[in-house]
C-alpha positions in Angstrom: -78.4 -132.4 32.2 -76.4 -129.9 34.1 -76.1 -129.9 38.1 -77.5 -127.6 40.4 -74.8 -124.9 41.2 -72.6 -125.6 44.4 -73.0 -123.7 47.6 -69.8 -122.2 47.2 -70.8 -120.9 43.4 -73.9 -119.7 44.7 -72.5 -117.5 47.5 -69.8 -116.4 44.6 -72.9 -115.3 42.4 -74.7 -113.3 45.8 -74.3 -109.5 45.4 -72.7 -107.8 48.0 -75.0 -105.3 49.6 -73.7 -101.9 50.8 -72.1 -102.1 54.5 -74.6 -99.2 55.9 -77.6 -102.0 54.8 -76.2 -104.2 57.9 -76.7 -101.8 60.6 -80.3 -101.1 59.8 -82.3 -103.2 62.1 -85.9 -104.6 60.8 -88.9 -101.9 61.8 -90.5 -104.0 64.6 -93.5 -102.0 64.0 -94.1 -103.6 60.6 -92.7 -107.1 61.9 -95.6 -106.7 64.4 -97.8 -105.8 61.3 -97.0 -108.9 59.3 -98.0 -111.1 62.3 -101.0 -109.5 62.9 -101.6 -109.8 59.2 -101.2 -113.4 59.6 -103.8 -113.8 62.8 -106.2 -112.2 60.6 -106.2 -114.1 57.3 -106.7 -117.2 60.0 -110.0 -115.4 60.8 -109.2 -113.6 64.3 -110.5 -110.7 64.8 -107.2 -108.6 65.8 -107.3 -105.1 67.0 -104.4 -102.8 65.6 -102.8 -100.6 68.0 -99.1 -100.9 66.7 -99.4 -98.7 63.2 -98.7 -94.7 63.5 -101.5 -94.1 60.6 -104.8 -92.3 61.1 -108.2 -94.4 60.9 -109.4 -91.3 58.8 -108.9 -90.9 55.3 -108.3 -88.2 53.1 -112.0 -85.7 53.0 -114.1 -86.0 49.9 -113.0 -82.6 49.0 -109.2 -83.9 48.9 -110.0 -86.9 47.2 -112.2 -85.2 44.6 -109.4 -82.3 43.7 -106.9 -85.3 43.0 -109.6 -86.6 40.8 -110.0 -83.7 39.2 -106.2 -83.1 38.7 -106.1 -86.5 36.8 -109.1 -86.1 34.3 -107.8 -82.6 33.4 -104.3 -84.0 33.0 -102.6 -81.8 35.2 -100.3 -85.1 36.3 -96.7 -83.8 34.8 -93.6 -82.9 37.0 -93.7 -80.2 38.6 -90.9 -77.9 40.2 -88.4 -79.9 42.2 -89.2 -77.1 45.3 -93.2 -78.4 44.2 -96.1 -76.3 43.6 -96.0 -72.5 44.0 -99.7 -72.3 45.1 -99.0 -75.2 47.5 -96.2 -73.5 49.0 -98.0 -70.5 49.3 -100.9 -72.4 51.2 -98.4 -73.7 53.3 -97.1 -70.1 54.0 -100.7 -69.0 54.6 -101.5 -71.9 57.1 -98.2 -71.0 59.4 -99.7 -67.0 59.4 -103.0 -68.5 60.6 -101.9 -71.1 62.8 -98.7 -69.8 64.2 -98.8 -66.1 63.2 -95.5 -66.7 61.3 -94.8 -64.7 58.2 -92.8 -67.7 56.4 -91.6 -66.9 52.7 -93.1 -69.1 50.4 -89.7 -69.8 48.7 -87.9 -71.3 52.0 -90.9 -74.4 51.8 -89.7 -77.6 50.2 -92.1 -79.9 49.0 -91.2 -83.5 49.7 -92.2 -86.7 49.3 -93.6 -87.4 52.6 -91.5 -86.1 55.9 -89.0 -89.1 55.5 -88.3 -87.7 52.0 -87.4 -84.5 53.6 -85.8 -86.0 56.8 -83.4 -87.7 54.0 -82.6 -84.4 52.0 -81.9 -82.4 55.2 -79.6 -85.0 55.9 -78.1 -85.5 52.9 -77.6 -81.4 53.1 -75.9 -81.2 56.3 -74.1 -84.5 57.5 -70.9 -85.6 56.4 -69.0 -88.7 57.3 -68.4 -89.6 60.9 -70.5 -86.3 61.7 -72.4 -87.1 65.0 -76.2 -86.3 65.5 -77.5 -86.0 68.7 -81.5 -87.5 69.0 -83.6 -88.4 72.0 -83.9 -92.0 73.0 -86.4 -93.1 73.0 -87.1 -91.6 69.5 -88.4 -92.5 65.9 -86.1 -95.7 65.1 -85.5 -94.4 60.9 -84.2 -91.1 62.2 -81.0 -92.5 63.3 -81.2 -94.7 59.7 -81.5 -91.5 57.8 -78.2 -89.9 59.4 -75.9 -93.3 59.0 -77.1 -93.5 55.6 -74.8 -90.4 54.7 -72.1 -91.8 56.8 -73.1 -89.9 60.1 -73.1 -91.6 63.4 -76.5 -90.9 65.6 -75.8 -90.5 69.2 -78.6 -91.3 71.0 -79.1 -90.0 74.2 -81.2 -91.3 77.0 -84.1 -89.1 78.4 -86.9 -89.7 81.2 -90.6 -88.4 82.0 -88.4 -85.5 84.0 -87.5 -84.3 80.6 -90.7 -85.4 79.0 -88.5 -87.7 77.0 -87.2 -84.9 75.3 -83.4 -83.6 74.4 -82.9 -80.4 76.3 -80.1 -78.3 76.6 -78.3 -80.0 79.1 -78.5 -83.0 77.0 -76.7 -80.6 74.6 -74.0 -79.3 77.1 -73.3 -82.9 78.1 -72.9 -84.8 75.0 -71.6 -82.3 72.6 -68.2 -83.4 71.2 -66.1 -82.0 68.9 -67.6 -84.5 66.2 -71.2 -83.1 66.8 -72.6 -81.9 64.1 -76.1 -81.0 64.9 -79.6 -82.3 66.8 -82.7 -84.3 65.2 -85.7 -84.3 67.3 -89.6 -84.5 67.0 -92.0 -82.3 68.9 -95.0 -84.0 69.5 -92.7 -87.2 69.4 -93.1 -90.7 68.5 -93.4 -92.9 70.4 -93.8 -90.7 73.4 -96.5 -88.3 72.0 -94.7 -85.7 74.1 -94.0 -82.3 73.0 -91.0 -80.0 74.0 -92.1 -77.0 76.3 -91.7 -73.5 74.4 -89.1 -72.8 77.0 -87.4 -76.2 76.7 -87.2 -76.1 72.8 -85.7 -72.4 73.0 -82.9 -73.3 75.5 -82.3 -76.4 73.4 -81.6 -74.7 70.1 -79.8 -72.1 71.6 -77.4 -74.7 73.0 -77.0 -75.9 69.7 -76.8 -72.4 68.1 -73.6 -71.3 70.6 -72.1 -74.4 69.2 -72.7 -73.7 65.3 -74.6 -76.7 65.0 -77.9 -77.6 62.9 -81.2 -78.2 64.3 -83.5 -80.4 62.4 -87.2 -80.6 64.0 -89.5 -83.2 63.0 -93.3 -81.2 63.8 -95.4 -83.5 61.8 -97.8 -84.3 64.4 -98.0 -80.5 65.6 -101.4 -80.3 64.2 -102.2 -82.8 66.6 -101.7 -81.3 70.0 -104.2 -81.3 72.9 -103.6 -79.3 75.8 -101.6 -76.3 74.5 -100.9 -74.2 71.5 -98.4 -75.7 69.5 -95.1 -73.5 69.5 -93.2 -74.2 65.9 -89.4 -74.3 66.1 -89.6 -71.5 63.5 -90.7 -68.9 66.1 -87.7 -69.2 67.8 -84.8 -69.9 65.4 -84.5 -68.4 62.1 -82.2 -70.9 61.3 -83.9 -74.1 62.5 -85.0 -76.6 59.9 -88.5 -78.3 60.4 -90.0 -81.0 58.8 -93.8 -81.5 58.3 -96.5 -83.7 56.7 -99.5 -83.8 55.4 -99.8 -87.6 56.8 -100.7 -87.5 60.3 -102.9 -84.0 61.0 -104.2 -84.2 57.3 -104.8 -88.0 57.2 -102.8 -88.6 53.7 -100.5 -91.5 54.9 -100.6 -93.4 51.3 -100.2 -90.1 49.6 -96.8 -89.6 50.4 -96.4 -85.8 50.7 -94.6 -83.6 53.0 -92.8 -80.4 53.2 -89.4 -78.8 54.7 -89.0 -75.1 55.7 -85.1 -74.2 55.3 -83.1 -71.3 55.5 -83.3 -68.8 52.8 -79.4 -69.4 52.4 -79.8 -73.1 51.8 -82.6 -73.3 49.5 -80.4 -73.8 46.6 -78.8 -76.3 48.3 -82.1 -78.2 48.8 -83.5 -77.8 45.1 -80.4 -79.2 43.9 -80.5 -82.5 45.8 -84.2 -82.3 45.2 -83.6 -82.1 41.7 -81.1 -84.8 41.6 -82.9 -87.4 44.3 -86.2 -87.1 43.6 -87.0 -85.0 40.6 -90.5 -83.8 42.4 -93.2 -84.6 44.8 -95.8 -86.5 43.7 -98.0 -84.3 41.3 -101.4 -85.4 42.0 -101.1 -85.5 45.7 -99.7 -82.0 45.4 -102.9 -80.5 43.7 -105.1 -82.5 46.1 -103.4 -81.1 49.2 -104.5 -77.9 48.2 -107.8 -78.8 49.2 -106.7 -79.2 52.6 -106.7 -75.6 53.6 -110.1 -74.8 52.5 -112.4 -74.0 55.3 -114.6 -77.4 54.8 -111.3 -79.7 55.1 -110.0 -77.7 58.2 -113.5 -77.9 60.1 -112.7 -81.7 59.4 -109.4 -82.0 60.4 -109.9 -80.1 63.7 -113.2 -82.5 64.4 -110.6 -85.5 64.1 -108.1 -83.9 66.3 -110.6 -83.6 69.3 -111.5 -87.0 68.7 -108.0 -88.2 68.9 -107.9 -86.3 72.1 -111.1 -87.9 73.3 -109.8 -91.1 72.6 -106.3 -90.3 74.6 -108.3 -89.0 77.4 -109.7 -92.6 77.7 -106.7 -94.6 77.2 -104.4 -93.5 79.4 -106.5 -93.3 82.7 -107.6 -97.2 81.6 -104.1 -98.0 81.3 -102.8 -96.9 84.5 -105.8 -98.4 85.9 -104.8 -101.7 84.4 -101.0 -101.0 85.9 -99.2 -99.9 83.1 -97.3 -96.8 84.1 -97.5 -93.3 82.0 -95.4 -90.9 84.2 -96.0 -88.1 82.0 -99.4 -87.4 79.8 -98.5 -87.3 76.1 -100.1 -83.9 74.7 -100.0 -84.8 71.1 -99.7 -87.3 68.2 -101.3 -90.7 68.7 -99.3 -92.5 70.9 -98.8 -93.9 74.6 -95.2 -95.1 75.8 -95.8 -97.3 79.1 -93.9 -98.8 81.3 -95.0 -102.5 81.7 -92.6 -103.5 84.6 -94.9 -103.6 87.6 -97.4 -105.4 86.0 -98.7 -108.8 87.1 -97.2 -110.6 84.2 -94.2 -112.8 83.9 -93.2 -111.1 80.8 -93.1 -107.4 82.3 -89.1 -107.5 81.9 -89.4 -108.3 78.0 -91.4 -106.0 75.9 -90.7 -108.3 72.9 -92.6 -111.2 74.5 -95.0 -109.3 76.3 -96.3 -107.6 72.7 -96.4 -111.1 71.4 -98.5 -112.8 74.0 -100.5 -109.8 73.8 -101.1 -110.5 70.1 -101.4 -114.1 70.4 -103.7 -114.3 73.3 -105.6 -111.3 73.3 -105.6 -110.2 69.8 -104.3 -106.6 70.1 -101.4 -105.3 68.5 -99.1 -103.3 70.2 -95.3 -102.6 69.8 -92.3 -103.4 72.1 -90.0 -100.3 72.8 -87.0 -102.0 70.8 -87.7 -100.1 67.8 -87.4 -97.0 69.7 -83.9 -96.8 71.4 -81.6 -98.5 74.0 -82.9 -96.8 76.9 -84.8 -99.6 78.8 -86.6 -100.5 75.8 -87.7 -104.2 77.7 -89.9 -102.3 80.2 -91.6 -100.0 77.5 -94.4 -100.9 74.8 -96.3 -98.2 72.5 -99.9 -97.9 72.3 -101.2 -96.0 68.9 -104.8 -94.6 69.6 -105.6 -94.0 65.8 -108.2 -96.5 65.9 -111.6 -96.4 66.6 -112.8 -95.3 70.2 -114.9 -98.4 70.7 -112.1 -100.6 69.5 -110.0 -99.0 72.0 -112.5 -99.7 74.8 -112.4 -103.4 73.4 -108.8 -103.9 73.5 -108.4 -102.6 77.0 -111.0 -105.2 77.9 -108.9 -107.9 76.4 -105.5 -106.7 78.1 -107.5 -106.6 81.5 -108.7 -110.5 80.7 -105.1 -111.2 79.8 -103.7 -109.7 83.0 -105.9 -111.1 85.6 -105.5 -115.0 84.0 -101.3 -114.1 84.0 
């Protein structure tokens, strides 16, 4: 009988992972989802305000288009840049919503916005390149940059900046190693957008230095207080990222798109051919139905419902003692300061969120995910859940804070 391998032999057999993996921190949102799932399996009623996923699903017309594509056998690879018909439909959407004339040739269909951001970083980021991004910001953005040898530089922002990167940040933090910026408007986790003047001035500051600008616009369809202004209207060389996940309620369909300068189309096509071949074919055919009048009316109704939730949640949180210094004007997030709450864990957002989950059975996310600018004081609420459930969550939080 053979003996068990020694610890030394087991260690020798272990595969060595790439060094970049060690720089990637766990995604706390998903850790919170896991903990909430354990409580649900134990029979507890958990209200999820953690994941940035619409509680709505694709309209029947979109699902029907997918079924029709499957039954019709339209499931082979598409061109790496995506279905021509879908790129034309997106171009038409820019014309209708933003009065922009975007050549379909410049539109690259991707396997979700994440794949779009990976393609953009693969095309533009070299070893040692610094990329500026606001702090707080979506955590995966810095990992996309680092995956291609770049160095993400988190620039602390505040409510005075709407938690966004401004021209003054670019002026102050641009170095000989800086290659560009990666921003989002509206933003995750703050739900705030850049004002048109703020965006214009920031893009001009980057352009003056010969840098690139990647602007994530995946939440732009969910804007509430003003008409959204695409960065494409302000700078012809900007690269924008968008998605069918949020406004179009197609998260698991994994479909997004980029708009890139005409000169870079061959670069992105070559990368897409080699890294992804193409975005999911069935999802592409289904997405064509998103631009039909019936579907667009549904999406607009849902946008108004998200706004209704925001208009309830923000004042309710403020009444409980959470600080929300700037009203989120897009997406479905509230980034709240807990430091003045009447609670002993008001300076430890991770412990506070876990207490809220275990005692109130409400899942929210600590600020640790989103950067290093006072994360212990901040939590993120997602209002991508039913209005009645949000009301119940607020009632539970009130009971928890009153008992503290």
